[in-house]
C-alpha positions as CSV (number, residue, x, y, z in Angstrom):
1,M,317.2,275.3,40.1
2,T,320.3,273.8,42.0
3,I,321.0,270.4,42.3
4,D,320.2,270.3,46.2
5,T,316.8,271.8,45.3
6,R,316.0,268.9,42.7
7,I,317.2,266.1,45.3
8,D,314.8,267.5,47.9
9,E,312.1,267.4,44.9
10,L,313.2,263.9,44.0
11,E,313.3,262.5,47.8
12,Q,309.7,264.2,48.4
13,Q,308.3,262.0,45.1
14,V,310.1,259.1,46.7
15,L,308.5,259.5,50.0
16,T,305.1,260.1,48.3
17,L,305.4,256.9,46.0
18,Q,306.4,254.9,49.2
19,R,303.1,256.0,51.0
20,R,301.3,255.3,47.7
21,L,302.9,251.8,47.7
22,V,301.9,251.1,51.0
23,E,298.3,251.9,50.5
24,A,297.9,250.1,47.6
25,E,299.5,247.1,49.3
26,A,297.1,247.5,52.1
27,K,293.9,247.5,49.4
28,T,295.3,244.5,47.7
29,I,295.4,242.6,51.2
30,R,291.5,243.9,52.0
31,A,290.5,242.8,48.5
32,E,292.2,239.4,48.7
33,Q,290.6,238.9,52.1
34,Q,287.2,239.7,50.9
35,L,287.6,237.6,47.7
36,E,288.6,234.7,50.0
37,R,285.5,235.2,52.2
38,V,283.2,235.3,49.3
39,T,284.8,232.0,47.7
40,I,284.2,230.4,51.0
41,E,280.8,231.7,51.3
42,V,280.0,230.6,47.9
43,G,281.1,227.0,48.3
44,V,279.5,226.7,51.4
45,R,276.0,228.1,50.1
46,D,276.3,225.6,47.3
47,A,277.2,222.7,49.6
48,I,274.1,223.8,51.8
49,A,271.6,224.0,48.6
50,K,272.7,220.5,47.9
51,S,272.5,219.0,51.2
52,P,269.7,216.8,52.2
53,T,269.4,218.1,55.6
54,P,268.9,221.8,55.2
55,V,270.4,224.4,57.6
56,A,267.8,226.2,59.7
57,P,267.0,229.3,58.1
58,A,268.0,231.3,61.2
59,A,271.6,229.4,61.3
60,L,272.5,230.2,57.8
61,A,274.6,233.2,58.9
62,D,276.0,231.2,61.9
63,V,277.0,228.2,59.8
64,I,278.6,230.7,57.0
65,R,280.5,232.4,59.7
66,R,281.8,229.1,61.1
67,A,283.3,228.1,57.8
68,V,285.1,231.6,57.5
69,Q,286.5,231.2,61.0
70,V,287.6,227.8,60.5
71,G,290.2,229.0,57.7
72,G,292.6,227.2,55.9
73,W,290.3,226.9,52.6
74,H,292.2,226.9,49.1
75,Q,291.0,226.7,45.8
76,D,292.4,223.6,43.8
77,A,292.3,223.3,40.2
78,Q,291.3,219.7,40.3
79,R,289.4,219.6,43.6
80,G,287.9,223.1,43.9
81,L,287.6,224.3,47.6
82,V,289.3,222.5,49.8
83,R,290.7,223.0,53.6
84,R,294.6,222.7,54.2
85,D,296.0,222.0,57.4
86,G,299.3,223.0,57.8
87,G,299.9,222.9,54.0
88,L,298.5,219.5,53.7
89,P,295.0,218.5,52.5
90,D,292.8,218.2,55.4
91,I,291.3,214.8,56.1
92,D,288.3,214.1,57.9
93,L,287.8,210.7,60.0
94,M,286.5,209.0,57.1
95,D,289.5,209.7,54.7
96,R,287.9,212.4,52.6
97,D,289.4,215.5,51.6
98,V,287.4,218.4,53.7
99,T,285.4,220.2,50.8
100,P,282.4,222.4,51.7
101,K,280.3,219.5,51.4
102,V,282.1,217.4,53.6
103,W,282.7,220.1,56.3
104,L,278.9,220.9,56.4
105,E,278.3,217.1,56.8
106,N,280.5,216.9,59.8
107,L,279.2,220.0,61.0
108,Q,275.7,218.2,61.1
109,N,277.2,215.9,63.5
110,E,278.9,218.5,65.8
111,A,276.2,221.0,65.7
112,P,272.8,219.5,64.7
113,H,270.7,222.4,66.3
114,L,271.8,224.5,63.2
115,F,269.8,222.2,60.6
116,Q,266.3,221.0,60.1
117,A,265.2,217.6,59.5
118,A,263.9,217.3,55.9
119,G,260.2,218.2,55.4
120,G,260.8,221.1,58.5
121,S,259.7,218.5,61.2
122,D,261.8,217.6,64.2
123,A,264.1,220.6,63.6
124,G,267.3,220.0,64.5
125,A,267.3,216.1,65.3
126,I,269.4,214.0,63.0
127,K,268.4,210.2,63.5
128,N,271.0,208.0,62.7
129,P,269.3,205.0,60.8
130,F,272.4,202.9,61.3
131,A,272.1,203.2,65.4
132,K,270.6,200.4,67.3
133,D,267.9,202.8,68.8
134,T,267.0,204.1,65.4
135,W,267.6,201.3,63.1
136,N,265.5,202.0,59.9
137,M,266.4,199.9,56.7
138,T,264.2,201.9,54.6
139,A,265.8,205.1,55.6
140,Q,269.3,203.8,55.1
141,G,268.7,202.7,51.6
142,K,267.4,206.3,51.1
143,L,270.1,207.9,52.7
144,F,272.7,205.7,50.7
145,Q,271.1,206.7,47.6
146,S,270.8,210.6,48.1
147,N,274.1,211.2,50.0
148,P,276.3,207.8,50.0
149,D,279.0,209.9,51.9
150,L,276.8,210.8,54.9
151,A,275.4,207.1,54.6
152,R,278.8,205.8,55.4
153,Q,279.7,208.4,58.0
154,L,276.8,207.5,59.9
155,A,277.4,203.8,59.7
156,V,280.9,204.4,61.0
157,Q,279.2,206.5,63.8
158,A,277.0,203.6,64.9
159,G,279.6,201.1,64.7
160,V,278.1,199.3,61.5
161,R,280.6,198.2,58.8
162,L,278.9,198.5,55.3
163,E,279.9,195.8,52.7
164,G,280.8,196.9,49.0
């Protein structure tokens, strides 16, 4: 075997290994994207399961799609799944880190048609018990006990300042 033949063989091996490397990198990228999507989906499904205002069954896929499309989700060791905006933690209007739970609460205000009222009646309608035309102290108390973050958010939207 001549040196030129051996060099040709080695060059072919290098080309084959380079091609395999590119293929492996592409598979890794696809796997990372799939893992990211599953992580977001699990986080959002968990937030949906714990939400006092259920997502309309027909809207579940749309809510998950919206969460994936909004992007910027990162797994944080202390805070769990959170959104980042430009490398910094994404904060909502109430100064809360945007977690799947917070994102879902904000989505209720942006797209109420995706949700149904507790008990399934009045589908899609979210009544703010702090608003002037739908003032309801009993509902305020229940909401504050079950979901204090949403209660505060609705109070702010209605222009009500909560004490304590």
